[in-house]
C-alpha positions as CSV (number, residue, x, y, z in Angstrom):
1,X,122.3,97.8,93.9
2,X,118.5,98.5,92.6
3,X,116.1,99.0,95.3
4,X,112.9,96.2,95.2
5,X,109.9,97.7,93.7
6,X,107.6,97.5,96.1
7,X,104.1,98.1,94.5
8,X,100.6,99.8,95.9
9,X,97.3,97.6,94.7
10,X,94.4,100.4,94.5
11,X,92.7,97.2,96.7
12,X,94.4,97.3,99.6
13,X,92.8,101.0,100.7
14,X,90.3,100.8,98.2
15,X,87.2,99.0,100.2
16,X,84.5,99.8,100.8
17,X,83.9,103.4,100.7
18,X,87.1,104.8,98.6
19,X,86.1,102.9,95.4
20,X,83.8,105.4,95.3
21,X,85.2,108.3,96.4
22,X,88.9,108.6,95.9
23,X,90.5,110.1,92.9
24,X,93.8,108.8,91.5
25,X,95.6,111.2,92.7
26,X,94.4,110.5,96.0
27,X,95.4,106.5,95.9
28,X,98.8,107.4,94.4
29,X,100.0,110.2,96.9
30,X,98.7,107.7,99.6
31,X,100.9,105.3,97.8
32,X,104.1,107.6,98.2
33,X,103.5,109.2,101.4
34,X,103.3,105.4,102.5
35,X,106.6,104.7,101.0
36,X,105.5,102.3,98.1
37,X,107.5,102.8,94.8
38,X,104.8,102.6,92.4
39,X,101.0,101.4,92.2
40,X,98.9,99.1,90.1
41,X,95.4,100.4,89.0
42,X,92.3,98.7,89.6
43,X,88.7,99.7,87.9
44,X,87.0,101.3,90.8
45,X,84.5,103.7,90.0
46,X,85.6,106.8,90.6
47,X,89.2,106.1,89.8
48,X,87.9,104.8,86.7
49,X,85.4,107.6,85.9
50,X,88.0,110.5,86.9
51,X,90.5,108.4,83.9
52,X,87.8,108.3,81.0
53,X,86.2,112.0,81.1
54,X,89.5,113.7,81.9
55,X,92.5,114.1,80.0
56,X,95.2,111.5,82.0
57,X,98.3,114.3,81.6
58,X,96.4,116.3,83.8
59,X,95.6,114.0,86.5
60,X,98.6,114.5,89.2
61,X,101.8,111.5,89.1
62,X,99.8,109.7,86.8
63,X,103.4,108.0,85.8
64,X,103.6,106.4,88.8
65,X,101.0,103.7,87.8
66,X,102.5,101.4,86.3
67,X,100.5,98.5,85.6
68,X,96.9,97.4,85.8
69,X,94.8,94.3,87.1
70,X,91.7,93.2,85.7
71,X,90.0,92.0,89.0
72,X,86.4,93.2,88.0
73,X,83.8,90.6,87.2
74,X,82.8,90.4,83.4
75,X,79.4,89.2,84.0
76,X,78.6,91.5,87.0
77,X,76.1,94.5,86.5
78,X,74.7,96.7,89.1
79,X,71.1,94.6,89.4
80,X,72.7,91.9,89.1
81,X,74.2,92.0,92.3
82,X,71.7,94.5,93.5
83,X,69.5,91.1,92.4
84,X,71.4,88.3,93.9
85,X,71.9,86.6,91.2
86,X,74.1,83.7,90.2
87,X,77.6,84.6,89.2
88,X,78.4,82.6,85.9
89,X,81.9,81.9,87.5
90,X,81.1,80.3,91.0
91,X,78.7,77.7,90.7
92,X,75.1,78.3,92.8
93,X,77.0,81.4,94.2
94,X,75.5,85.3,93.8
95,X,77.5,88.1,93.0
96,X,79.6,89.4,95.6
97,X,78.7,93.4,97.0
98,X,81.8,94.3,96.2
99,X,81.4,93.9,92.7
100,X,79.9,97.3,93.3
101,X,82.8,98.7,93.7
102,X,84.0,98.4,90.2
103,X,82.9,99.9,87.0
104,X,81.3,97.4,84.6
105,X,83.0,95.4,82.2
106,X,82.7,97.9,79.1
107,X,84.3,100.8,80.9
108,X,86.7,98.6,82.8
109,X,88.3,97.9,79.3
110,X,87.9,101.2,78.3
111,X,90.0,102.4,81.0
112,X,92.6,99.7,81.1
113,X,92.9,100.6,77.1
114,X,93.4,104.3,77.9
115,X,95.9,103.5,80.1
116,X,97.9,101.1,78.2
117,X,98.2,103.8,74.9
118,X,99.2,106.5,77.2
119,X,101.9,105.0,79.7
120,X,104.5,103.7,78.7
121,X,105.7,99.4,79.2
122,X,102.2,99.7,81.1
123,X,101.0,95.8,81.0
124,X,97.3,94.2,82.5
125,X,97.3,91.6,84.9
126,X,94.2,89.0,83.6
127,X,93.1,85.6,83.6
128,X,93.9,82.7,81.8
129,X,89.8,82.6,81.1
130,X,88.4,82.3,77.2
131,X,84.5,81.5,76.4
132,X,84.0,80.7,72.7
133,X,87.6,81.9,71.4
134,X,87.3,85.1,73.2
135,X,88.4,86.5,76.4
136,X,85.4,88.0,78.4
137,X,88.3,90.3,80.6
138,X,89.6,92.3,77.1
139,X,92.2,92.3,75.0
140,X,95.2,94.5,75.8
141,X,98.7,95.0,74.5
142,X,100.3,93.4,76.8
143,X,98.6,91.3,79.0
144,X,100.2,89.3,81.7
145,X,98.0,85.9,82.9
146,X,97.7,85.1,86.5
147,X,96.4,81.8,87.6
148,X,93.4,81.5,89.7
149,X,92.6,77.6,90.0
150,X,89.8,77.7,92.5
151,X,87.5,80.2,90.2
152,X,88.7,79.6,86.2
153,X,89.9,75.5,87.3
154,X,92.9,76.0,85.2
155,X,95.5,73.5,85.9
156,X,98.1,75.1,83.3
157,X,101.6,73.6,85.4
158,X,104.4,76.4,84.7
159,X,105.4,74.6,81.6
160,X,101.9,75.3,79.8
161,X,102.6,78.9,81.1
162,X,106.2,79.3,79.4
163,X,104.6,77.9,75.9
164,X,102.0,80.2,76.2
165,X,104.3,83.4,76.8
166,X,106.7,82.0,74.5
167,X,103.7,81.5,71.9
168,X,102.5,85.5,72.6
169,X,99.6,85.1,73.9
170,X,100.9,86.6,77.0
171,X,103.6,88.9,77.6
172,X,104.3,88.0,80.5
173,X,103.2,85.8,84.3
174,X,102.0,87.1,87.2
175,X,102.9,84.8,90.5
176,X,100.2,85.0,93.4
177,X,101.6,83.9,96.8
178,X,97.7,82.8,97.6
179,X,96.7,81.4,93.9
180,X,99.8,79.5,93.5
181,X,98.8,77.3,97.0
182,X,95.2,77.1,95.5
183,X,93.7,74.0,94.2
184,X,91.2,73.6,91.6
185,X,87.3,72.5,91.6
186,X,88.4,68.9,91.2
187,X,91.2,69.2,93.7
188,X,94.0,69.3,91.8
189,X,96.8,71.8,93.0
190,X,98.9,73.2,89.6
191,X,102.0,73.9,91.4
192,X,102.1,71.1,94.3
193,X,105.6,71.8,94.1
194,X,106.0,75.4,94.2
195,X,109.3,75.9,94.6
196,X,109.9,73.6,91.3
197,X,107.2,75.9,89.4
198,X,108.6,79.2,90.6
199,X,112.2,78.1,89.5
200,X,111.0,77.3,86.2
201,X,109.1,80.7,86.1
202,X,112.3,82.8,87.1
203,X,114.6,80.7,84.8
204,X,112.5,81.1,81.7
205,X,112.2,85.0,82.7
206,X,108.4,85.2,82.3
207,X,107.4,86.4,86.0
208,X,106.8,90.1,85.6
209,X,105.3,90.5,89.0
210,X,104.6,89.3,92.4
211,X,101.8,89.2,94.4
212,X,101.8,89.3,98.2
213,X,98.0,88.3,99.6
214,X,97.7,87.0,102.7
215,X,94.6,86.7,104.9
216,X,92.0,86.7,102.0
217,X,88.5,87.3,103.2
218,X,86.5,87.2,99.8
219,X,86.2,83.9,98.3
220,X,88.5,81.8,100.1
221,X,88.5,78.0,98.2
222,X,91.3,76.7,99.8
223,X,93.3,76.1,102.8
224,X,96.1,78.7,102.6
225,X,97.9,79.2,105.5
226,X,97.6,83.1,104.6
227,X,96.5,84.1,108.4
228,X,100.1,83.4,109.9
229,X,101.7,84.7,106.8
230,X,100.2,88.1,107.9
231,X,101.2,87.9,111.3
232,X,104.7,87.2,110.1
233,X,105.4,89.8,108.3
234,X,104.9,92.3,110.7
235,X,106.7,93.0,114.4
236,X,110.1,93.2,115.2
237,X,110.8,89.6,114.4
238,X,109.3,89.3,110.5
239,X,109.5,85.4,109.7
240,X,110.7,84.5,106.3
241,X,111.0,80.6,107.0
242,X,107.2,80.1,105.9
243,X,106.2,79.5,101.6
244,X,105.7,83.7,101.7
245,X,109.2,84.5,102.7
246,X,111.0,81.8,101.0
247,X,109.1,82.8,97.9
248,X,110.4,86.8,97.9
249,X,113.6,85.1,98.9
250,X,113.8,83.4,95.6
251,X,111.9,85.8,93.7
252,X,114.9,88.4,94.7
253,X,117.6,85.9,94.4
254,X,116.8,85.3,91.2
255,X,115.8,89.0,89.6
256,X,115.7,92.1,91.9
257,X,113.5,94.0,89.2
258,X,110.6,91.9,89.6
259,X,108.1,94.4,91.2
260,X,106.3,93.1,94.3
261,X,102.3,94.1,94.4
262,X,101.0,94.0,97.9
263,X,97.0,93.0,97.9
264,X,96.3,93.3,101.6
265,X,93.1,95.5,102.4
266,X,91.9,96.7,105.7
267,X,89.4,93.9,105.9
268,X,92.4,91.9,105.9
269,X,94.5,93.5,108.7
270,X,91.2,93.7,111.0
271,X,90.8,89.7,110.9
272,X,94.4,89.3,111.7
273,X,93.7,91.2,114.7
274,X,96.8,94.2,113.6
275,X,93.9,96.5,113.8
276,X,91.4,96.8,117.0
277,X,88.4,98.8,114.8
278,X,86.1,95.9,113.3
279,X,84.6,98.4,110.8
280,X,86.7,98.8,107.5
281,X,85.2,102.5,107.0
282,X,86.0,103.8,110.1
283,X,89.6,102.3,110.6
284,X,92.5,104.6,111.4
285,X,94.1,105.2,108.3
286,X,96.9,106.3,110.1
287,X,97.4,103.0,111.7
288,X,96.5,101.2,108.5
289,X,99.3,103.4,106.7
290,X,101.7,102.3,109.6
291,X,101.2,98.6,109.5
292,X,101.5,99.0,105.2
293,X,104.9,100.3,106.1
294,X,106.1,97.4,107.9
295,X,104.8,95.2,105.2
296,X,106.9,96.9,102.5
297,X,109.2,97.1,104.9
298,X,109.3,93.2,105.1
299,X,109.5,93.0,101.1
300,X,112.6,95.0,101.0
301,X,114.7,92.9,103.9
302,X,113.5,89.7,102.7
């Protein structure tokens, strides 16, 4: 039986300083050493600059990257962040300083387009967000939609997402364990019965990847029990009877080829008490690697 593809997200180790200093090769080698089988690219400043100025084929192990994720804020600039201007996506909230870790919109889209033009079967995870018929996050050959009810007020049901894929608007759907339980600004929970929604999407064969997101520390707007999820993924007796464990098992029962992308960063490990150091920049990277090994094992065993 084919082994589960557990995919490394640059976000897991990128914040805060590595987004400015690590090359793609550095991210990839760390992921390989940790036990990941592939990677999902995020348009961090240093990694993006490297891809924009170099021939992509000379970057070590670049084929390890199988997908990309927009993540960046299309309205953020260095000055809008520094001047604490209001974020158009978040009412009365200034741009988060984390936006400085990403290249700005034009270069983010340029680097993602370069990856999709040079890598086989590469796809880009984006959001169901349009303004005047245009997509601020860019146009891609194989866009995969990930809902984000709290920010984009997207109340698309599973049936609607399936319809989008059938119409060719998107190439597939990314199921995010955290966002699947989120509510919109008016209190609507699109996947209130997430089991039915997940089964529908799996039966329609539209799910391209699953995001494993726990202990969200930035811009958390909905009461999701993600702290207990993370603690249940580690240690000698991992827990699979919660929502996270059930989601993983349901997906694997339907299709073992769907990759799982771990989006759990160092700040989350600190907040959960899995790392004693209170500073993300000085946290022991070997300890971080050890915990990620447990996270990978949790998904593979699920």
